[in-house]
N, C-alpha and C positions, 0 to 999 in steps of 0.2 A: 521424633517421629520420622521414619524413613518414608518419603513420599516420592511420587513420580517426578515432582519438580526438582528435588535436590539430588536426584540420581542423574539428571541431565548435565551435560558439559556447560550449558548456559543457565545453570541453576540460579545464578545471581540476577537474571533479568526480571524475575518476579519474586525474589526472596523477601522474607521478613527477617531483618537483621536486628539482633538485640545487642545494644551497646552496653558493655560492662566497663565501669570505672573500677578497676581491680581493688584499689585501696579502700573502697567503700562498699564492696559487694558482700563478702563473707570472710570473716577472720577465724581461721581454724586453730591457730596456735595461741590465741588469747593475748596478743601484744597490742591490740587496739587498732591494728592495720590489716585491711583485707589482704588476701594472698591467693596465689594460683591454686593451691589445694582447696580453697574455698569455692572456686569456680567448679572444680571437679565434684565437690560435695553437693552442689546444687544442680547438677546436670539433670537429674530426674525432674526437678521443678521446671527447668528450661524446656525439656522434652515435652512435658505435659502442657506447657504454655502453647506450644505449636509453632515455634519459630523454625527458621531454616538455617540460620547462622548466628554466631556470636562474633562481635567485634570487641577486642580487648584494647582499651586505651593503654598508653605506654606503661609497661611493667619492667622496663630496663633499669639498670643501675642509674641513679640520678640523685642530685643534691636537692631536688624538689624546689628549685627556684621558680618553676612554672608547672607544677603539678605533674612532673614526670616528662615534660616535653623538653627538658634540658638533659639530653641523653649522654651518659658517660661511656657506655659500652652497648653498641647496637646488637651484639650477638651473645647476650647473656640475660639472665633474670636478676633483678634486684634481690640481693640476699634477704632483705626484709620481707620480700614477697614469695620467696621460695628458691627453687633450683631448676636447672634444665630438666632434671628427671621429673620434677613436678609438672613442668610444661608438657613434656612428652606424655605423661599420664593423663593430663587434662585433655590434650588433643586426641588421644586414643579414646577416652571416654566420650568425647563429643562425637567422634566419628561413629562409635558404636551406637550412639543415640540418633544417628542420622543428621547431625548438626555440623555444618561447616565452620571453620575457624579463620577469622580475619584478624590481622595484627596491624598496629599503627606503625607507620614509618615516618620519621621526622627528618627530611633531607635538606631543609633550608639552613639548619644550624645544628651544632653540637653543643654539649656542655663545655664550659671552660675547663672542666676537669677531664675531658676526653684526651686520650693519649696523643692524638694528632695535634691538639692545640697546645698541650704541654711541650711537645717537640717543637712546635712553631715558636713558642716563646724562647725556648733554649737556643734555637738555631740562629736567631737574629735576622737582621735586615737582609733582603735579597736572597734568602735561602729557599731551597725547594720545599722545605717543610712549611715555611711561612706562606708560600704561594698557595697552599691549600685553603687558606682563609683570605679575607679581604683586608689587607693592611695598607695604610697610606700614611704619607708624611702629613704633619699638621700644618696649619697656616700660622701666620705671625712670624716675628723676627726669629724666634727660637723654636718654632713648631709647637707652641704652647696652646694653640687653638685647634678645635676639630677641623678636619679637612673641608667640611662644608656644614650647612645648617640643617641637615636632615635630622628628623626627630624619630625616636623609637616609638613604636606603637604602644609600648608600655610606659612611655613618658621620658622626657629628657632627651639629650642628644643621642643620636644613633651611633656615636663613636665613643670608644673607651681607650684611654691612653695606657700604654704599658711602660715598663721600667726604662726601656731604651729610647723612649720618646715617640715611637710610632703609635698609630691609632688603628684599632680594628673596628669593623662595622658590626653592629648588632641591631637588627630591626625589631627585636623583641627585648628581653632582659639582657643586661650586660653580661650575665652568666651564659648567654646563648650566642656565641660568635657565629656570624654568617659564613657559610662555606663558599669557596670560589669554584663555581661549576664550569669554569673554563679550564680547570686543572684536570688532567686525565686521571690522576691518583684518586680524586674524589669520585669520579665515575666508577672506577674499579672497586673502590671501597663499598659503594652501595650495591653494585651488582653482586658482590660477595654476600652482602647482608640479605638481599632478596633470595639468593640461592640457599643460604643457611636456613632461613625460616621455612622455605618451601621444602627443604629436605627433612625438616622436623614436623612435617604434617600440616603446615599452614596452607590454606586454600586460597587466600587472597590478602590484599593489603589495602589499608586506608592511608592515603598520602596526605600528610599535613602540609598546609600552605603550598599546595601544588603549583600555584601560579607565581610563586616568588623566587624560584631557584635562579633563573637567569637574570642578570643585572647588567645595565650599561654603565660601566665605570671607566671608560676609555679616555674621557676628557681630562686634561691636566691644565689647571687645577680642576677639581670636581665642581660642577655647577651647583649653586644654591637652588632651592626649590620652594615653592609655596608650601608652607606646612600642611595646608589642606590636601595637598597632592600626595602626602605620605600616608596613603590609605591603601586598601586592598583592591582598588578598582582603577580603571583607566581614567586619564584626565577627561574633563568634560568636552574638550575640543576634539577628542578622538585621537590625539597624538599618542605615541607609545610612551608609557611611563618608563623611567629608567629602572624601576624596581619591580613592577608587577606585570604579569601577562605579556612578557616579552616573546616575540616570535621564536627566539632560540630555545625556549623551554620545551618546545615540542620535539626537538631533536633528542632531548634527554629521554622523553617518554617513548619515542620510537625505539630507542636503544633498549629501554626496559622491556618493551613488548617482546623483543627477541628473547630475553631471559624468561619471561612468563611462558612463552611458547615452547620452551625446552621441556616443559612438563606435560603430562597427559593425565587429566585434562589440563589445558592451559590455566595458569594462575590468573585470578581476577584482581582488578584494582579499581578503586573509586577515589577520585580526587576531591580534596577540599579546595575548591578554586572559586574565590570571590571575584568573579568576572561578570561582564555583561552577558546577557542571554545569547547574544549573537556569537560569543566566543566559546560557549560551553561545548558545542559539538566537536571542536578540535580536540579537547582533552578526552572527550567521551568516544572518540572514533575507535574503531576496532584495531587500528595499528598503533594506538597509544594506550591510554589507561583502560578505556572501555566504558567508564561511567563517571559522572561527577555528581556532587551533592547539589540539590536544589533546596535552598534555605528559605524560599518564599513563605512556606507554611509557618516556619519558626518566627518569621518577621511580621506576620499579618496580624492586624487588629480584627476584632470580631465583627466584620462587615462582609456581606455576601460578595460584593464586587471585588474585594481584596482576594478572597479565596478563589473566586471564579477566574480572576486574572492569573493567579498562581497556577491553577490547574491548566489553563490554556497555554501558559508559557511552558510548563513542564511537558505537556503532550507535544507541543510544537518542537521543542528542543530534542525530544526523543526521535521524532520523524526526521529531523535534519541529520542525525548521526548515522542513519541507515544501518542498523544492526545493534544499537544499544537501546536501553530504556532509561527513563528518568528515575529520580529518587524522590521520596516524600519524607520530610523530617519535621516533626512537630516539637521535639525536645532533644536536647543533648547536654553535654557537660559544661556548656558555655552560656546557656540562656536560662532565664527564670522559667520555672515549670509552668506548663500551660494552664492547669486549673487556677493558679494564682493570676497569671496574665489575663485570663478570660473573666476572672472574678473582680477585676479592678475596673474602674470607669473606662469606657472605651471612647477614644477621641478619633474622629475621622482623619485619616492621613497623618496621624501623629508620627513623629520620627520613631525609628526602631526602638521599641521597648522603653520609650521615654518615661511613661507613667510607672512602669515596673521598677525602673532604676531609681526614680525619685522615691517611690514607696520603700524600696530596700534601704536606701540611704538613711531613711528615718526609722529604720528598724520595724517597718510595717505599721507605724503609728500615724502617718499622715491621714490615711483613710484605711479602714479595714477592708480586706478583700471579702467579697460576698462569696463564701465558700459553697453555698448551695448552688448559686448561679454558675460559679466557676466549674464545679463538678458537672453540672448539667451540660454546659457547653463543651467541656472536655470529652464527655461521653459522645456527644453529637459529632465532635471533630474526629473521634476515633473511627466512627463509621464512614465519614466522608473520606478519610485518608486511606483506610485499609481496604476499601473496595476498588481503589484505583489500580490500573496496570503500572508495572514498574516495581522497584524495590521500596519497601517501607522500613524505616528505621525506628526502632522503639528503644528509648533510653531507660535504663534500669529504674524501677520505681514508677514509671509511667503507667504500667499495667496495674499498679495499686492506686493510682489517682493521687499520688503524693503532691502536696503543695510545697511551694518554696518555703524554706526555713528562713524567715526574714530577719529574725531578731538574734542571730548569733552575736555575742559580744565581740567588739572589735579586737579585744586582746586575745581572742581564741580563733581568729581567722587564720587560714593558711595561704590563701590566694594572695600573691604579691601585688596584684593590680590596684587594690585600694590605696596602697601606700607609696606608689611611685609618683614621680614628679608631675606627670601630666594629669593623673587623676587627683592627686593631692587631697585625699579623703572626700572626693566628690563622687565616688562610685563604691558600692559595698562589695563588689566583686562577685565571684561565681561559686562561693562555697555553699550557698543556700540550696543549690541543686546537687551538691556532692556529699551531703550528709549520709552516713552509712545506712544501709537498707534495714528496715524492720521486718524480721522474720517471725518472731514469736511474741505475742502480746504479754504473756506472763512474765517474761524476763524484763520487767519494767523498773527494777531497782527502787530508788527513792528520789525525791526531789533534791537537786543539787544545792549545796549550801550557798553557791554564788548566784543561783537563780532558780526559783521553784518551777520555772517554765521548762527546765531541762532535767534530765535524769543522771544519776550516778549509781554505781553498784549494779548496773544491769545494762544490757545493750540491745534489748529486743531481739535476741537471738543472733545478732551480728557476730558476736564472739561466742566462745563455749559457754554453755549454761552453768556448768559446774566448775568449781576451782577458782583460782585467782586470775580472773580475766580482767584486763585493763578496760577502762572506759573507751568508747570509740574515739578515734583520732579527731573527729569533729563532733561537737555535742549534739545529742539527739533530743528533740523536744518530747515532752510528755504526751502530746497528742498523737504521736506515732502509734501509740497503743491501739487506736481505732483503725489503723491502716496496715497492721501487721499481716503478712501473707497468710498465716494460719487462720486468722479471723476471716479474711476475705475468701479463703478457699471454701469455707462452710456457709457462705452467704450468696445465695443465687442472685441477689441484686447488686453485688459488689462490682467494682471496676475490673477486678481480676477475672471474675466469672464472665463478664462481657468480653474481655480480650480473648479469653480461651474460646468462647463461642465464635467470635468474629474470625479468628485465625483458622479455626476448623472449617468454617463456611468458605472462607477465602480459598482454601486449598481445594475443597471438593466441588465448589460451584464455579470458581473463576479460573485459578491458575491451571487447573486440570485441563482446560481447553487449549492451553498453549498460546492463546490469542492475547496480544498486548495492545489491542486497539481500544479506543473509547471515544464517545461522542458527548460533548457538552450539550445540554438541552436548555431551552428557554422556557422557564416556568414562572417568570416574574423577577422583578428587581431584587427581592429579598430572599430568593431561593437559589441554591446551588444544586444542580441536578446533572447527572451524567448516566449514560447507559453503556453497556458492553456485552459481548457474547457470554453466555453461560452454558453449562453442560446440558446435554439432552436437547440441544437446539433451542433452548429458551433464551430470553433476554433479561439481563440484570439491570436494575434501576436503583440508583442511590439518590436520595432526596434529603436535603438539609434545609430547614426553615429558620432563617435568621430574623424573620419578621415578628410582629407582636401578636398576630392572629393565627389561628389554626388554618391549614390549607388542605384542600381536597386532594385525594390521590386517585390514580386510575382505577376504574371499577373492576377491571379484570386482573388486577395485580394481587399477588399473594405475598404478605409480609413474612420474611424469614428472620429478620433481626430488627430491633429498634432500640434507640438509646433511652427512651421512656415509653410507656404504653401509649398507644393511640387513643384519641378521645373516644367517648362513647359512640359518636357517630362516624368513627373510622377515619378521622382527620389527623394530620400530623401537627402537633402542637408547636409553639414557638421554642426556639433554641433546642431543636431536636432533629434527629435523623432517623431514616428508615431504609432498610434494604428490601427491595421487592423483586419478585420474579414474574415475568410475563410469558405466556405461551406454554 
């Protein structure tokens, strides 16, 4: 849908961005793996949903040591997912539909199969090629020990020894060697990549691990560090971490901004920066990336004060950037799906997804998620999120109300994190939110021989309906039949119908004003409410009731959307949201 918003140069400020995990979106050629042509095939669906942009998770050549974030070639398409011609056709179809295209850039590390790393191994100690990565001598009499005690985020030492005895740094999987951003060759390589995709019709970039590129590795020998400090955030004492959110990283993004501004309109970027709130405005400034992710919604338990704080933090961060807006993220490819999170027992101030991860680890058997309650809360959360100013990110399947697939057998998992040293089978990983999309209920195959909970001989329309189509690369549960897009499209009470309605109202009532302000309101401890300007001089009010009892609404307000019907006496029920217009 071509709208006034996505025709503006600053379209991204209030865009609804739909995240596509390409390998699990739509499979055109029937090999069980989603492809770029599948995105093109579903462009009408995306247009009718009412989004402004699509963000494609990595689709580059990869050994899939980390779901495509181990990139072999940054300027090509994985042959299993298509060709550059397929990408160009997809981008053209998106633009014809009025949809912007955002691609993922992974600048902290490459694959160990990347040509630069292969050259580094062949060139040996002290070579220019090896200096593009972070190589160090080991400790011990013969260098047989890692340079220091740093731990990878995926488990085990953050150092891997190579044949000539040196060690390279990998803050993630050993197949993902970290780049040396003090090397000018690395800078030039990524500027080429940014220009390449911009020239191929890309409108913006999502920057992976944006806070991790610059590292302090000047001390010899390298200092050891408290393992707890090898995380995505600054140390508690406020000192600079040697790994994350270094001041030098901002020089990189100021350089990138010059590349973005070579284009008309300038290219957009949003950073995945796990930093404290007071640091976010630096990444989001107009002379750097322009926007950063705010993950507080994705981390919140179902309590009013947690969401109220998240909204206050997001609005304040946007004000501090003087020209940017914040982002709202309820789901993505790394977190359990929100209907499942909200349907599990809620514990006040519980650590990030503690219960969800415990539940997943036991294949969903520790306690059953309350699906009715989880769906009710997810519908309420959709109104609370989509009425806010700033960019809203919707992860594929979120608009269908999909639950986490908790019981994928361990021998069918693809995510490496459950099997690494640190997790050591104490984490089920992220595959439960990456199961391929259900498009058509009738393509349900039959119960799989290895588990009647899953299907074989059908893919719910993920693959071609006719012919010899392979099963989806991750197993699809039989219950997906009730959540298929074609079923929900015909159901006025479905999550899909709700999302289409909300996105249409967001565009016509809210973003059409061009105003990005909002005011949090005090309607009680168990209520989250905010207001913002609406079209025709009216005032928009969003109210979410987290309490156990219905609450009264303003007498002069007109309801334009609600997650569940209002009570007979016009009150907002528990675990519900409503959009109102005043004036």
